[in-house]
Structure formats: structure tokens, C-alpha cells
C-alpha positions in Angstrom: 67.4 102.4 139.8 70.9 103.3 138.5 72.4 100.3 140.2 69.8 98.0 138.7 70.4 99.4 135.2 74.1 98.8 135.6 73.5 95.2 136.8 71.3 94.6 133.8 74.0 96.1 131.4 76.6 93.8 132.9 74.5 90.8 132.5 73.8 91.7 128.8 77.5 92.4 128.1 79.1 89.8 130.2 82.1 88.1 128.5 82.0 90.8 125.7 85.0 92.7 124.4 85.9 95.9 122.5 88.0 95.8 119.3 90.1 98.8 118.4 90.9 99.5 114.7 92.7 102.3 112.9 90.9 104.3 110.2 92.2 104.5 106.7 93.6 107.3 104.5 91.6 106.2 101.5 87.8 107.0 101.7 84.8 105.6 99.8 81.7 107.7 99.7 80.3 106.2 96.5 79.6 102.5 96.9 75.9 101.8 97.4 75.1 101.4 101.1 73.5 98.2 102.4 72.6 99.5 105.9 70.5 102.6 106.7 71.2 102.6 110.5 73.3 105.4 111.8 74.6 106.9 115.0 76.3 110.2 116.0 80.0 110.6 116.9 80.7 111.4 120.5 83.1 114.2 119.8 81.5 116.2 117.0 82.2 119.5 118.6 85.9 118.6 118.9 86.0 117.5 115.3 84.6 120.9 114.3 87.2 122.6 116.4 90.0 120.7 114.6 88.5 121.7 111.3 88.6 125.4 112.2 92.4 125.0 112.6 92.7 123.0 109.3 90.6 125.6 107.4 93.4 128.1 108.0 96.0 125.9 106.3 96.8 126.6 102.6 97.2 123.6 100.2 101.0 124.2 100.3 100.9 124.1 104.1 98.9 120.8 104.0 101.5 119.3 101.7 104.2 120.1 104.4 102.0 119.2 107.4 100.6 115.9 106.1 103.4 114.8 103.7 100.9 114.5 100.8 100.9 115.3 97.1 99.7 118.6 95.7 96.6 116.8 94.3 95.7 115.4 97.7 96.4 118.7 99.4 93.9 120.5 97.0 91.3 117.8 97.6 91.6 118.1 101.4 91.8 121.9 101.4 88.4 121.9 99.7 87.1 119.4 102.2 88.2 121.6 105.0 86.6 124.7 103.5 83.3 122.8 102.9 83.2 121.2 106.3 80.5 123.3 107.9 78.1 123.2 104.9 78.7 119.8 103.4 75.8 117.3 103.3 78.1 114.4 102.5 78.1 111.9 105.3 78.6 108.2 105.6 78.9 105.6 108.4 82.5 105.3 109.4 82.8 101.5 108.8 81.7 102.1 105.2 83.6 105.3 104.6 87.1 103.9 105.2 88.8 101.9 102.4 92.3 100.8 103.4 93.9 97.3 103.8 92.2 96.6 107.1 88.8 97.5 105.6 89.4 95.2 102.6 89.9 92.5 105.2 86.8 93.6 107.1 84.7 93.8 103.9 81.9 95.7 105.8 79.5 95.8 102.8 78.9 92.0 103.0 78.3 91.9 106.8 74.9 90.4 107.5 72.3 92.7 109.0 71.9 90.3 111.9 75.4 91.0 112.9 75.2 94.8 112.7 74.2 95.2 116.4 77.2 93.1 117.4 79.5 95.2 115.1 78.1 98.5 116.6 78.6 97.3 120.2 82.0 95.8 119.7 84.1 97.7 117.2 85.6 101.1 118.0 87.6 103.1 115.3 90.3 105.5 116.5 90.4 108.7 114.6 92.6 111.8 114.4 89.6 114.0 113.5 86.9 112.4 115.6 88.8 110.8 118.5 86.8 107.5 118.6 84.0 106.3 116.5 81.3 103.6 116.5 81.0 101.8 113.2 77.7 103.5 112.3 78.7 107.0 113.3 78.1 109.4 110.4 81.3 111.2 109.4 82.3 113.8 106.9 85.2 113.2 104.4 88.4 114.2 106.1 92.1 113.5 106.2 93.9 113.9 109.6 96.2 111.1 110.7 96.7 110.8 114.5 100.4 111.3 114.1 100.0 114.6 112.3 101.9 117.4 114.2 99.0 119.8 114.1 99.2 122.6 116.7 95.8 123.3 118.3 95.9 126.3 120.7 98.2 125.2 123.5 98.2 121.6 122.3 101.4 120.6 120.4 99.8 117.7 118.6 96.7 115.5 118.4 97.9 113.2 121.2 98.1 116.2 123.4 94.7 117.5 122.1 92.9 114.3 122.8 94.8 113.6 126.0 92.7 111.2 128.1 89.4 111.8 126.4 89.5 108.8 124.2 90.5 106.5 127.1 87.7 108.0 129.2 85.2 107.3 126.5 86.3 103.7 126.4 86.2 103.4 130.2 82.6 104.7 130.2 81.5 101.8 128.0 83.5 99.0 129.6 82.0 96.5 132.1 84.0 94.5 134.6 86.5 92.2 133.0 85.7 93.3 129.5 89.0 93.1 127.5 90.3 95.4 124.8 91.5 93.7 121.6 94.0 96.1 120.1 94.0 95.7 116.3 94.9 99.4 115.8 98.3 100.5 114.5 100.9 101.9 117.0 100.3 105.4 115.6 96.7 105.3 116.7 96.9 103.2 119.8 99.3 105.8 121.3 96.2 108.0 121.9 95.1 105.4 124.5 96.5 105.7 128.0 96.9 102.1 129.2 97.6 103.1 132.8 94.1 104.7 132.9 92.2 102.0 131.0 90.0 99.8 133.1 90.7 96.7 130.9 93.1 94.0 130.0 94.7 94.8 126.6 95.3 92.0 124.2 97.3 92.8 121.0 97.2 90.3 118.1 100.3 90.4 115.9 100.4 88.9 112.4 103.6 87.7 111.0 104.6 86.2 107.6 107.6 83.8 107.1 110.1 85.6 104.8 113.8 85.1 104.3 114.0 82.5 107.0 112.2 84.3 109.7 108.8 85.6 110.8 108.2 89.3 110.1 105.4 91.8 110.3 104.7 92.9 106.7 102.6 96.0 107.0 100.0 95.5 104.2 99.3 91.9 105.2 99.2 92.7 108.9 96.7 95.5 108.2 94.5 93.3 106.1 94.7 90.5 108.8 93.5 93.0 111.5 90.4 93.6 109.4 89.9 89.8 108.8 90.2 89.1 112.5 87.6 91.8 113.2 85.3 90.2 110.6 85.9 86.8 112.1 84.7 88.1 115.4 81.7 89.7 113.8 80.6 86.7 111.8 80.8 84.4 114.9 79.6 87.1 117.3 82.5 86.2 119.6 82.2 87.4 123.2 85.0 85.3 124.7 88.3 86.8 123.6 90.0 83.4 124.0 88.0 82.2 120.9 90.0 84.6 118.8 92.8 82.1 119.0 90.9 79.9 116.6 91.2 82.6 113.9 92.5 80.7 110.8 91.7 82.9 107.8 94.1 83.4 104.8 96.4 80.7 106.2 97.1 82.5 109.5 97.1 80.4 112.7 97.7 81.1 116.4 101.4 80.4 117.4 101.5 79.6 121.1 105.3 79.5 121.2 105.7 83.1 120.0 102.8 84.4 122.0 102.5 85.9 125.5 99.5 86.6 127.7 98.9 90.0 126.2 100.5 89.6 122.7 98.9 86.9 120.6 101.0 86.0 117.5 99.5 84.6 114.4 101.8 83.3 111.7 101.7 81.9 108.2 
């Protein structure tokens, strides 16, 4: 029976892919939601464990740890204290509000594409490890690169170790590629040598001062736009991402390799 179920799953997901995206520092828990579907994060217990460590940090310590303003430290100190009792939740894809999520524009995704979105997109998170788009999350601030000591773990990369990679492996079917649209800070939580997938990293460059350069804000927005392009077209063959042509970007074959696809404008 188990073998039969696996075979069916492989048939359903054949030629599919997983897209990795970073979260955002800025959150939106106010815009009216368009989708009622939800799911539960895989690592809720570990998110709670991280919160217990953060609860012991004063606002002044948060300023130093996270390199944030006093105002943001006060806000996140209160979030940390309220974590266990808060009733404020929102699906991850709607909760984040950074440049990539401006490009993604999740609130305008058609309901017919939500299942594809849920199956394809994975959001890496310092607090939650890895999230599906409709996973309900609490307001938080914990970047993956934060040097937070948790028991014997010297930082979040050490805390998550291979768990995020294992979670991805458990979802992957044979020959299903990973499209890495996450930042280096977040992708570092993945262990490529343990990942049972080919990794393709799209890179977005703008022509400036006589050469092509990665400009952070534009690159982040483009990662979100490419994710939206995949969703709108329900792309299952990664090669079709090369036809991405939004906001004047186009695939540059000369600058690309087999695993790094460069898009320029």
C-alpha cells in the first residue's frame, strides 16, 4: 500500500518543483484577507522554544542582538512576551511585506492557483525553520543570521542544523528541482550535500555604470515576481522559468550556467 501511495504521489507531482523564498522583516497583519484556507507550521514546538529564549532578552539586548532601533526593540519585546497568549495569526504568505512580497503580490493571486502556491512555495524562516504559504504564524522578528545562542547551539544555523533540509527531502519526489529564490542569509540553512534535488539559482542583474550588477532591492522584488510568474502559469517544468520576462527582465544565456540562471535588464 505504501509503495502504491508513493507511486501515485510521483505521478501527481511529476515535473513539479519547489521554490524557496526568504521571509521579510516588515509584517502586515491588517490588510483584509482574501483566502480563508490555512495550514499548520511543521516546527511549531521549535518556534516556541526559540521564543522562550527571546523572552529573556530585554529591549536593550534586542537592540544589540538584532541591530534594530529602540522602537522596534520595544515592539518585538512585547511580541515575545505575548507569544504564548496571542490570538494574532496570519498565513505566512500574507504576513510578510518586504520587496519580494511586493513582487509576489499575494493578495491578488487567484483562488484557482492557491493549491499550486501551497504545493510549490516554501518560505525559509529563522523562527519557524520552513513554512508553507498558508501556515498560520504569529508576529515575530528573528532573522536567520541573528547570532542567538540557544542552549548548546551558537546560532540559528546550528540550531536548525539539517532539519530544514530533511523537511524538504521528505516532500521531494524523484528529479524535482529546487528553485532557490532565497537570499544567501537564508539559503545557508540548507545543506546542499544532503539535499536530494538539483538546485537552480536565478540571479537578477541591472545594467548600471557600464556593467551588470545585482541591486538588492530590485533583485528581491524580481524574486517575488518570478515566484508569481510561476504561480500564474502553474509552471511545473523549471525550464519554462527561462521565459520569465516581467519588469523588463530577460534570460541571459551567455551569463548563465546550468545551475545559475541570470536574468538582466
